[in-house]
C-alpha positions in Angstrom: 23.3 -13.7 -19.5 21.6 -13.5 -16.1 18.6 -15.8 -16.0 17.1 -13.7 -13.1 16.8 -10.1 -14.3 15.3 -9.1 -11.0 18.7 -9.8 -9.3 16.8 -11.1 -6.3 18.9 -14.2 -5.6 21.5 -12.4 -3.5 19.1 -10.0 -1.9 15.8 -12.0 -2.1 15.5 -12.3 1.7 15.9 -8.6 2.3 13.7 -7.6 -0.7 11.0 -10.1 0.2 11.2 -9.3 3.9 10.9 -5.6 3.1 7.8 -6.1 1.1 6.2 -8.3 3.8 7.2 -5.8 6.5 5.4 -3.0 4.6 2.4 -5.3 4.2 2.2 -6.1 7.9 2.7 -2.5 9.0 -0.1 -1.3 6.7 -2.5 -4.1 7.8 -1.9 -3.7 11.5 -2.0 0.1 11.3 -5.3 0.1 9.4 -7.1 -2.6 11.3 -6.0 -1.2 14.7 -7.2 2.3 13.7 -10.5 1.3 12.1 -12.1 -1.9 13.4 -15.0 -1.5 15.6 -16.6 1.9 16.5 -14.1 4.6 17.1 -14.1 8.4 17.3 -12.8 10.2 14.2 -9.9 12.0 15.8 -7.0 14.0 14.4 -4.6 11.4 15.6 -6.5 8.6 13.9 -6.4 10.5 10.7 -2.8 11.5 10.9 -1.4 8.1 11.9 -1.2 6.9 8.2 0.7 10.1 7.3 3.2 9.3 10.0 3.5 5.7 8.7 4.1 7.1 5.2 6.8 9.5 6.4 8.6 6.5 8.0 8.0 3.8 5.3 8.7 5.8 2.1 12.3 6.9 3.0 13.2 3.4 4.3 11.9 1.4 1.4 12.0 3.8 -1.6 15.6 4.4 -2.7 14.8 6.5 -5.8 11.8 7.7 -7.6 11.6 7.3 -11.4 10.7 10.3 -13.6 10.2 8.5 -16.9 9.6 5.2 -18.6 8.2 2.0 -17.0 9.4 3.1 -13.6 7.3 6.2 -13.6 4.4 4.2 -15.1 4.5 1.6 -12.3 4.7 4.3 -9.7 1.6 6.0 -11.1 -0.2 2.7 -11.4 0.7 1.9 -7.8 -0.6 5.3 -6.6 -3.8 5.0 -8.7 -4.5 1.4 -7.4 -3.9 2.6 -3.9 -6.3 5.5 -4.2 -9.0 3.3 -5.8 -8.6 0.7 -3.1 -8.7 3.3 -0.3 -12.0 4.7 -1.7 -13.5 1.2 -2.0 -12.4 0.3 1.6 -13.7 3.5 3.1 -17.0 2.9 1.5 -17.3 0.0 3.9 -17.0 2.3 6.9 -20.1 3.9 8.5 -19.6 7.5 9.7 -22.2 9.0 12.1 -22.7 11.2 15.0 -23.2 9.7 18.4 -26.0 11.0 20.7 -23.2 12.7 22.8 -22.2 14.7 19.7 -19.0 12.7 18.9 -18.4 11.8 15.2 -17.5 8.1 15.0 -16.8 5.6 12.4 -17.6 1.9 12.4 -15.8 -0.7 10.4 -16.5 -4.4 10.5 -15.8 -7.7 8.8 -16.2 -6.5 5.2 -13.7 -3.7 5.8 -11.2 -6.1 7.4 -11.7 -8.7 4.7 -10.9 -6.1 2.0 -7.7 -5.1 3.7 -6.7 -8.6 4.5 -7.4 -9.6 0.9 -5.2 -6.7 -0.4 -2.4 -7.6 1.9 -2.5 -11.3 1.0 -2.6 -10.5 -2.7 0.4 -8.1 -2.3 2.3 -10.7 -0.3 1.6 -13.4 -2.9 2.8 -11.1 -5.6 6.0 -10.3 -3.7 6.7 -14.0 -3.0 6.0 -14.8 -6.7 8.2 -12.0 -8.0 11.0 -13.4 -5.8 10.6 -17.1 -6.3 8.1 -18.2 -9.0 8.2 -15.8 -11.9 11.1 -13.4 -11.4 12.6 -14.2 -14.8 9.4 -13.5 -16.6 8.8 -10.3 -14.7 12.3 -9.2 -15.3 12.1 -9.8 -19.0 8.8 -7.9 -19.1 10.5 -4.9 -17.5 13.6 -5.0 -19.6 11.4 -5.2 -22.8 9.7 -2.1 -21.6 13.0 -0.2 -21.2 13.9 -0.8 -17.5 17.5 -1.4 -16.7 18.0 -4.7 -15.0 19.5 -3.1 -11.9 16.4 -0.9 -11.5 13.7 -3.6 -11.7 13.6 -4.5 -8.0 13.3 -0.7 -7.1 10.5 -0.3 -9.7 8.5 -3.2 -8.2 9.2 -2.0 -4.6 8.2 1.6 -5.4 4.9 0.5 -7.0 4.0 -1.7 -4.1 5.0 0.9 -1.4 3.2 3.7 -3.2 0.1 1.6 -3.5 0.1 0.9 0.2 0.7 4.5 1.2 -1.9 5.8 -1.3 -4.5 3.4 0.1 -3.7 4.5 3.7 -3.8 8.2 2.9 -6.9 8.0 0.7 -8.6 6.1 3.5 -7.7 9.0 5.9 -8.7 11.7 3.5 -12.0 10.1 2.6 -12.8 9.5 6.3 -12.0 13.1 7.2 -14.3 14.3 4.4 -17.1 12.1 5.5 -16.6 13.0 9.2 -16.7 16.8 8.3 -20.1 16.2 6.8 -21.3 15.0 10.1 -20.2 18.0 12.1 
């Protein structure tokens, strides 16, 4: 019997690199778009949608429609939405004297996103190197096929990241529209 149900030994570099790449893209996109005082523009709000359109097809090979795969995807989406709402609560949205609607994000906002990305990265490294057998056994006990485990974990993490970005944009858009 395979002691590593995640089957990550042969593909651990690519799986781990993929997870870390998503984390870096999400972090850089978000911090670049939001740190400091910046106008709330259509481009600023659409950028995460563009990132999602690029990231999802590259990293999500299949979506699960039942079982633990679907549960993890839903949990990833829910966690992303929750995190996006918490993060955007750290952003001030107001109207400048010249009439422009702007948003200001500072250290607490950056710290939240950096904390999320570090936690996601540590989880990805751990799932690959430290507790892959335990994680694999958990998924198999809950009905996952061994060959699907890596995809389930990837989907949950990618959907969490995308949901956080899109929620941040949606909430920022709603808050900005209240200032117009």
